[in-house]
C-alpha positions as CSV (number, residue, x, y, z in Angstrom):
1,M,-18.7,14.4,-9.6
2,I,-17.1,16.3,-7.2
3,H,-18.6,18.8,-5.1
4,V,-17.5,22.6,-4.1
5,I,-16.7,22.5,0.1
6,A,-19.8,24.8,1.0
7,K,-18.0,25.7,3.9
8,P,-15.0,27.3,4.3
9,Q,-12.0,25.3,5.6
10,N,-9.2,26.3,8.6
11,S,-6.5,26.1,5.6
12,S,-3.7,24.9,8.1
13,R,-5.9,21.8,9.0
14,V,-6.6,21.5,5.0
15,E,-2.9,21.0,4.9
16,A,-2.9,18.7,8.3
17,F,-5.1,17.1,6.4
18,V,-3.6,16.1,2.9
19,A,-0.5,15.4,4.5
20,L,-1.9,12.9,6.6
21,H,-3.8,10.7,4.6
22,Q,-2.4,11.8,0.8
23,A,0.2,9.0,0.6
24,G,-1.8,6.5,1.9
25,L,-3.9,6.6,-0.4
26,W,-1.4,7.0,-3.9
27,R,-0.2,3.8,-2.0
28,W,-3.9,1.8,-1.5
29,L,-4.5,2.6,-5.4
30,R,-1.7,2.2,-7.0
31,A,-2.3,-1.4,-4.5
32,L,-5.5,-2.3,-6.1
33,G,-3.7,-2.1,-9.7
34,C,-4.7,1.8,-10.9
35,E,-1.4,3.5,-12.8
36,A,0.5,5.3,-10.6
37,A,-1.6,9.1,-12.7
38,R,-4.3,7.8,-12.8
39,A,-4.0,7.2,-8.5
40,E,-2.6,10.2,-8.6
41,E,-6.1,11.9,-9.5
42,H,-8.0,9.6,-8.0
43,C,-6.6,10.6,-4.6
44,Q,-7.2,14.3,-5.1
45,D,-10.6,13.4,-5.7
46,A,-11.3,11.6,-2.6
47,L,-9.4,13.9,-0.5
48,L,-11.5,16.9,-2.0
49,A,-14.9,14.7,-0.5
50,G,-13.0,13.7,2.2
51,L,-13.0,17.7,3.0
52,H,-17.2,18.6,1.6
53,H,-17.9,15.6,3.9
54,Q,-15.6,17.0,6.9
55,V,-13.9,13.5,7.5
56,Q,-11.6,16.3,8.4
57,D,-12.8,15.7,11.6
58,L,-13.2,12.0,12.1
59,D,-10.8,9.6,13.9
60,A,-7.6,9.3,11.3
61,E,-7.9,5.9,10.6
62,D,-11.8,6.1,10.3
63,A,-10.8,9.4,7.8
64,S,-8.4,6.9,6.5
65,R,-11.5,4.2,6.0
66,W,-13.6,7.2,4.7
67,L,-11.1,7.9,2.0
68,R,-9.6,4.5,1.0
69,R,-13.9,3.3,0.5
70,T,-14.0,6.4,-1.4
71,A,-10.5,5.7,-4.3
72,K,-11.4,2.5,-4.1
73,N,-15.3,3.2,-6.2
74,L,-13.6,6.1,-8.0
75,F,-11.0,3.9,-9.3
76,L,-14.3,1.0,-10.1
77,M,-15.6,3.9,-11.7
78,Q,-13.1,4.5,-14.0
79,L,-12.7,1.2,-14.8
80,R,-16.4,0.6,-15.8
81,R,-16.2,3.4,-18.1
82,E,-13.4,2.3,-20.1
83,K,-14.7,-1.3,-19.3
84,R,-11.7,-2.9,-18.2
85,R,-12.0,-4.9,-14.9
86,P,-9.6,-4.9,-12.6
87,K,-6.8,-7.1,-11.6
88,F,-7.3,-8.2,-8.6
89,V,-11.4,-8.5,-7.1
90,A,-10.3,-9.7,-3.9
91,F,-10.6,-6.6,-2.2
92,D,-11.8,-7.7,0.9
93,E,-8.5,-9.3,1.4
94,L,-6.1,-6.7,0.0
95,D,-7.8,-4.2,3.0
96,A,-7.4,-6.9,5.5
97,A,-3.6,-7.3,4.4
98,W,-3.8,-3.1,5.0
99,Q,-5.1,-2.7,8.3
100,S,-3.5,-6.2,9.3
101,L,0.0,-4.1,8.6
102,G,-1.3,-0.7,10.0
103,G,-1.8,0.9,6.6
104,D,-5.0,2.7,8.3
105,A,-2.3,4.1,11.0
106,D,0.4,5.2,8.9
107,G,-0.7,5.3,5.2
108,G,1.8,1.5,4.9
109,S,5.1,3.8,5.9
110,T,5.9,0.7,8.1
111,A,4.9,-1.6,5.9
112,L,6.6,-0.4,3.1
113,T,10.1,0.3,5.4
114,A,10.3,-3.1,6.1
115,L,9.5,-4.3,2.6
116,N,13.1,-2.2,2.2
117,R,14.4,-3.8,4.3
118,C,13.9,-7.5,4.0
119,L,14.4,-6.9,0.4
120,L,17.8,-5.7,1.4
121,A,17.7,-8.9,2.9
122,L,17.0,-11.2,0.0
123,A,19.9,-13.4,-1.2
124,P,21.2,-11.9,-4.9
125,R,19.6,-14.4,-6.2
126,D,16.6,-13.5,-5.0
127,R,16.2,-10.2,-5.1
128,E,17.3,-10.2,-8.9
129,L,14.6,-12.3,-10.2
130,I,12.1,-9.6,-7.6
131,S,14.3,-6.6,-9.2
132,R,13.3,-8.5,-13.4
133,R,10.2,-8.6,-12.7
134,Y,8.5,-5.9,-10.7
135,E,11.0,-3.0,-11.1
136,Q,12.3,-4.0,-14.6
137,R,8.9,-6.0,-16.0
138,D,10.4,-8.7,-17.3
139,S,8.7,-11.7,-18.7
140,R,8.6,-14.7,-16.3
141,A,10.2,-16.0,-20.0
142,S,12.6,-14.0,-19.9
143,I,13.8,-13.2,-16.7
144,A,14.0,-17.9,-17.2
145,T,16.0,-16.9,-20.3
146,A,18.4,-14.7,-18.8
147,L,18.2,-17.3,-15.4
148,G,18.7,-20.6,-17.5
149,V,15.7,-22.2,-16.2
150,S,12.2,-23.0,-16.8
151,D,9.1,-20.9,-17.5
152,A,7.1,-23.0,-14.0
153,G,10.6,-23.0,-12.1
154,V,10.5,-18.7,-12.4
155,K,7.1,-19.4,-11.5
156,Q,7.1,-21.0,-8.9
157,A,10.6,-19.4,-7.6
158,L,8.5,-16.0,-7.7
159,R,5.8,-17.7,-5.5
160,R,8.2,-18.6,-2.9
161,V,10.3,-14.8,-2.5
162,R,6.4,-13.2,-2.7
163,D,5.4,-15.6,0.4
164,K,9.0,-15.3,2.4
165,L,8.7,-11.2,1.9
166,R,5.0,-11.4,2.6
167,L,6.1,-13.2,6.1
168,C,9.4,-10.6,6.6
169,V,6.9,-7.9,6.2
170,Q,4.6,-9.4,9.3
171,R,7.4,-10.1,11.1
172,R,8.9,-6.8,10.8
173,V,5.4,-4.8,11.6
174,N,4.7,-6.8,14.2
175,L,8.9,-6.3,15.9
176,D,7.9,-2.8,15.1
177,D,5.0,-2.5,17.2
178,R,5.7,-4.3,20.3
179,E,9.0,-1.9,20.7
180,S,6.6,0.9,20.6
181,N,4.5,-0.1,23.3
182,E,7.6,-0.5,25.4
183,P,7.8,1.2,28.4
184,T,10.2,3.5,27.2
185,G,14.0,2.9,28.8
186,S,13.5,-0.6,28.5
187,N,16.0,-2.9,25.3
188,P,12.8,-5.7,24.2
189,R,16.0,-8.0,23.9
190,T,16.7,-8.4,27.1
191,S,13.1,-8.3,28.1
192,P,11.4,-11.5,29.5
């Protein structure tokens, strides 16, 4: 149940709060396995609840954590009502990964940019494998047939490529963090 916001809010402050958290919150819900349309609904409900509880008065990272917890609970309640189970149940691991990649600070934008760069750096066959599985939603069996390998071979190749992408994203996010903390004017590639 969404509560009515009792205290009038400064519209520019509300807009800034929503703009800061909406994309990251939606990405978080999608990472949990929530369908896109439902993620949009839960995102809006969590933002309204946050405004009701004046979460916008917290610092951005605390507000993000509060909103993520609220959105996760809304998603889990939806699944319970539908008598379904979440596809991903290691929420603590996902939460730790989200935080390690700076998701609270920028809504996952840095990690998403890093992922896109890492995808472009993959070998063509690895890119095709990822595209078929995650963009085109092909089954492992159909990928195996198309590529002329076994189902187990596709499973192993996907695991290898996902591991490669995870490490690449972590390196790029850490590199971006180090570069953003460098004093202006210094070149991290020439500095000791």
